[in-house]
C-alpha positions in Angstrom: 13.8 23.7 15.0 11.9 21.8 17.7 8.6 20.0 17.9 6.3 22.1 20.1 3.1 20.0 19.9 1.5 16.9 18.3 -2.2 17.2 17.7 -5.0 15.1 16.1 -7.9 16.8 14.5 -10.9 14.5 14.4 -12.9 14.7 11.2 -16.1 13.2 10.0 -15.5 10.8 7.1 -18.4 10.0 4.8 -19.4 6.4 4.0 -17.6 5.0 1.0 -19.6 3.9 -2.1 -21.0 0.4 -1.4 -18.6 -2.4 -2.5 -17.4 -5.8 -1.2 -14.2 -7.8 -0.7 -13.9 -11.5 -0.7 -16.2 -13.7 1.4 -15.5 -13.2 5.1 -14.1 -9.7 4.9 -16.0 -6.4 5.6 -16.6 -4.3 2.5 -16.8 -0.6 2.1 -16.2 1.5 5.2 -19.3 3.2 6.8 -19.2 6.8 7.9 -16.7 7.2 10.7 -14.3 9.5 12.4 -10.9 10.1 10.7 -8.0 12.0 12.0 -5.4 14.5 10.8 -2.1 14.2 12.7 -0.2 17.4 12.9 3.4 17.9 14.1 3.9 21.5 15.1 7.3 23.3 15.3 8.7 26.5 16.8 9.2 27.8 13.3 5.5 27.6 12.4 6.0 24.7 10.0 3.5 21.9 10.4 3.8 18.4 9.0 0.7 16.2 8.7 -0.6 12.8 7.8 -4.0 11.3 7.6 -5.9 8.2 8.8 -9.5 7.0 8.7 -9.1 5.8 12.3 -8.9 9.1 14.1 -10.1 8.0 17.6 -7.4 5.3 17.9 -4.7 7.8 16.7 -5.9 10.5 19.2 -5.6 8.1 22.1 -2.1 7.0 21.1 -0.9 10.6 20.7 -2.4 11.6 24.0 -1.0 8.7 26.0 2.4 8.1 24.4 3.4 9.9 21.3 3.1 13.6 22.1 5.2 13.4 25.3 8.0 11.5 23.5 8.2 13.9 20.5 7.8 17.4 22.0 11.2 19.1 22.3 12.8 16.9 19.7 14.3 17.9 16.3 11.7 17.0 13.6 14.5 16.6 11.0 16.0 13.7 13.1 13.7 11.3 11.3 16.0 8.2 11.9 16.0 8.8 15.6 12.3 9.5 15.8 11.6 6.4 13.6 13.4 4.3 16.1 11.7 6.0 19.0 8.3 4.9 17.5 9.6 1.3 17.6 10.5 1.7 21.2 7.0 2.9 22.0 5.6 0.1 19.9 7.2 -2.3 22.3 4.8 -1.0 25.0 1.8 -0.2 22.8 1.8 -2.7 20.0 0.7 0.0 17.6 -1.8 -1.1 14.9 0.2 -1.7 11.7 -1.6 1.1 10.0 -0.8 3.6 12.8 2.9 3.1 13.1 4.0 5.1 10.1 1.8 8.2 10.6 4.4 10.1 12.6 7.1 9.3 10.1 5.0 10.4 7.1 4.1 13.7 8.8 7.8 14.3 9.5 8.6 13.8 5.8 5.8 16.2 4.9 7.3 18.7 7.2 10.8 18.3 5.8 9.5 18.7 2.3 7.8 21.9 3.2 10.9 23.3 4.8 12.9 22.5 1.7 10.2 23.7 -0.6 10.3 20.3 -2.4 8.0 17.4 -2.9 9.0 14.4 -0.8 10.1 12.2 -3.8 12.7 14.8 -4.5 14.1 14.5 -1.0 14.2 10.8 -1.4 16.0 11.1 -4.7 13.6 10.8 -7.6 14.0 7.9 -10.0 11.2 8.7 -12.4 8.6 11.4 -13.1 5.7 9.0 -14.1 4.6 5.4 -13.6 1.8 3.2 -15.1 -1.2 2.6 -12.9 -2.6 -0.9 -12.3 -6.4 -1.0 -12.0 -6.9 -2.9 -8.7 -10.5 -4.1 -8.5 -12.8 -4.6 -5.5 -14.9 -7.8 -5.6 -17.7 -7.8 -8.2 -20.6 -10.2 -8.4 -19.9 -12.4 -11.4 -17.3 -13.3 -14.0 -19.2 -11.3 -16.6 -19.1 -8.2 -14.4 -15.4 -8.6 -13.9 -14.9 -8.9 -17.6 -17.0 -5.8 -18.2 -15.0 -3.8 -15.6 -11.7 -5.0 -17.1 -12.9 -3.7 -20.5 -13.8 -0.3 -19.0 -10.4 -0.1 -17.2 -8.5 -0.7 -20.4 -10.7 1.8 -22.3 -9.9 4.4 -19.6 -6.1 3.9 -20.2 -5.2 1.5 -17.4 -2.5 -0.8 -18.8 -2.7 -3.5 -16.2 -5.4 -5.2 -14.0 -5.3 -6.8 -10.5 -8.1 -8.9 -9.3 -9.6 -9.2 -5.8 -12.1 -12.0 -6.2 -14.4 -14.1 -4.0 -12.0 -16.3 -1.9 -13.3 -19.5 -3.4 -10.3 -21.3 -4.9 -12.2 -23.0 -7.8 -14.3 -20.0 -8.7 -11.3 -17.6 -8.4 -9.1 -19.8 -10.6 -11.8 -20.0 -13.3 -12.2 -16.2 -13.2 -8.4 -15.6 -13.6 -8.1 -17.9 -16.6 -11.3 -16.5 -18.2 -9.9 -12.9 -17.8 -6.7 -13.9 -19.4 -8.6 -15.4 -22.4 -10.7 -12.3 -22.6 -7.9 -9.6 -22.6 -5.3 -11.6 -24.4 -1.7 -12.3 -23.6 -0.3 -8.7 -23.7 -2.1 -7.2 -20.7 -0.3 -7.6 -17.4 -2.6 -9.4 -14.9 -2.2 -9.9 -11.1 -4.3 -11.6 -8.5 -4.6 -10.8 -4.8 -6.0 -13.6 -2.5 -6.5 -11.2 0.4 -5.3 -14.0 2.8 -8.3 -16.1 2.1 -6.8 -19.6 1.5 -5.1 -22.4 3.3 -2.0 -24.0 1.6 -4.0 -26.6 -0.4 -6.3 -24.0 -2.0 -3.4 -21.5 -2.4 -1.6 -24.1 -4.5 -4.7 -24.8 -6.6 -5.1 -21.1 -7.5 -1.4 -20.6 -7.9 -1.2 -23.3 -10.6 -4.1 -21.7 -12.5 -2.3 -18.4 -12.4 0.9 -20.0 -13.7 -1.0 -21.5 -16.6 -2.5 -18.1 -17.4 0.8 -16.2 -17.2 -0.1 -13.9 -14.3 2.6 -11.4 -13.3 2.2 -12.0 -9.6 0.3 -13.9 -6.9 -0.3 -11.7 -3.9 -1.1 -12.7 -0.2 -3.0 -15.9 -0.8 -2.6 -16.9 2.9 -2.3 -15.0 6.2 1.3 -14.0 6.6 1.8 -15.4 10.1 3.7 -18.5 8.8 6.7 -18.0 6.5 7.0 -21.8 6.4 3.6 -22.0 4.7 4.9 -19.6 2.1 8.0 -21.7 1.6 5.8 -24.7 0.9 3.7 -22.7 -1.6 6.8 -21.4 -3.4 8.0 -25.0 -3.8 4.7 -26.0 -5.5 3.8 -23.1 -7.9 5.6 -21.3 -10.6 3.8 -18.0 -10.6 5.9 -15.3 -8.9 4.8 -14.6 -5.3 4.3 -11.1 -3.9 4.6 -11.3 -0.1 4.8 -9.4 3.2 1.9 -6.9 2.6 0.3 -6.8 6.0 3.0 -8.5 8.2 4.3 -6.4 11.0 8.0 -5.6 11.5 8.9 -3.5 8.4 12.2 -4.5 6.8 13.1 -7.0 9.6 10.1 -9.2 8.8 10.5 -8.8 5.0 14.1 -9.9 5.3 12.9 -13.3 6.7 10.4 -13.7 3.8 13.3 -13.1 1.4 15.8 -15.4 3.2 13.2 -18.2 3.2 13.0 -18.1 -0.6 9.4 -17.1 -0.8 9.6 -13.8 -2.6 9.9 -12.6 -6.2 8.2 -9.4 -5.2 7.6 -7.8 -1.8 5.1 -5.3 -0.7 6.2 -1.9 0.6 4.0 1.0 1.7 3.9 4.0 4.0 0.6 2.6 5.5 1.8 -0.8 6.7 5.6 -0.6 6.8 6.4 2.3 9.1 5.9 5.3 6.9 8.1 6.7 4.2 11.3 5.6 6.0 10.2 2.0 6.5 8.9 1.8 2.9 12.3 2.9 1.5 14.2 0.5 3.8 12.2 -2.4 2.3 12.7 -1.1 -1.3 16.5 -1.0 -0.8 16.5 -4.4 0.9 14.6 -6.0 -2.0 16.8 -4.3 -4.6 19.9 -5.9 -2.9 18.4 -9.3 -3.8 17.3 -8.2 -7.3 13.7 -8.3 -6.2 10.9 -5.9 -6.9 9.2 -3.9 -4.2 5.7 -3.0 -5.3 4.0 -0.1 -3.5 0.8 -1.0 -1.8 -2.3 1.2 -2.0 -3.2 4.4 -3.7 -2.9 8.1 -2.6 -0.3 10.8 -2.6 2.2 9.2 -0.3 2.1 6.1 -2.5 2.7 8.3 -5.6 5.8 9.8 -3.9 7.2 6.3 -3.2 6.5 5.2 -6.7 8.6 8.0 -8.1 11.5 7.3 -5.7 11.7 3.5 -5.8 13.6 2.1 -8.9 12.5 -1.5 -8.4 8.7 -0.8 -8.5 6.6 -1.2 -11.6 3.0 0.0 -11.0 1.0 2.4 -8.9 -2.0 0.6 -7.4 -5.2 2.4 -8.3 -8.3 1.1 -6.6 -11.4 0.6 -8.7 -14.4 0.7 -6.4 -17.4 1.0 -8.7 -19.1 -0.2 -11.8 -19.3 2.0 -14.0 -15.6 2.5 -13.4 -14.4 5.9 -12.4 -10.7 6.6 -13.0 -8.8 7.8 -9.9 -7.9 11.6 -10.3 -4.2 10.9 -9.9 -4.3 8.7 -13.0 -4.2 10.3 -16.4 -6.0 9.4 -19.5 -2.8 7.7 -20.7 -2.8 5.4 -17.6 0.1 7.2 -16.0 0.5 8.7 -12.5 2.8 11.7 -12.6 5.1 13.0 -9.9 3.5 15.3 -7.3 4.9 18.8 -7.5 3.7 20.5 -4.3 6.1 20.8 -1.3 5.9 17.9 1.2 3.3 15.2 0.5 1.0 17.7 -1.0 -2.2 17.2 1.1 -2.4 21.0 1.6 -2.6 21.4 -2.2 -5.6 19.1 -2.6 -7.5 20.1 0.6 
């Protein structure tokens, strides 16, 4: 089997429902142009992956990626994963674009085998609890109301994205703990909004409130800053969400003593292959590798990674609408369609 073409179909993407992130970050995406990457083969099998940033992907494919992939064996995923890193040396691929080829190759391999991707990876489980991961709501009272709705809809855990104000966020986190009690797992994501001093302030509040993890409080450019934070707070840190370099970079976060959890994902860590590398690296240090973001590819990773605990389900609206992949019991179940399964959902 050989790759005969690599194409990008540009598709209109509707505007997302209005929502916001912390102060300083853009909120919901406006209408735009997405892209469907397709890797074609001489057997007629096609693997695909999807992105909301179709124009950028189309340019990268036209200038670099198509010429490098055509004529190669699509099952040689290790070789092609390293080829993308070689091209990255010239292009400096956006972190979200790097793994699109790898994910499409896994989709293709699953279709050839007639198996969902998590079965090719070696399934560990057939269901996982979903964490309700909020956008940023207007007030403490609205956050508490959203939390009540999430728990009523079956979500067993809640992760906050708050305002990026250290005092206000710390107060919210402690008030949410008092509101839901001690038995609900709670997490907090700083979305890289703080410097070290404010990160320490929030981290100490999270420690007092018994939060499960403290995620990305600072930009991930300085591992030394994360070392200083780890020395000053007791709450477990979840690190390396948006940092470039896949497992190579995550290894330095671990070696520096900053991590109790690390982030892994197909979106920011070099596709399925990069995500699994990070999961195995973390496991070798008895650390957890939590899968970042929602969607079918994330669901496959959650089924295949032993040292992950939650599927991240984004909650965009109030009233809360439960994500279709999440059941009424708060569980996400293993996808069953061959490949990633995009063809099955349209």
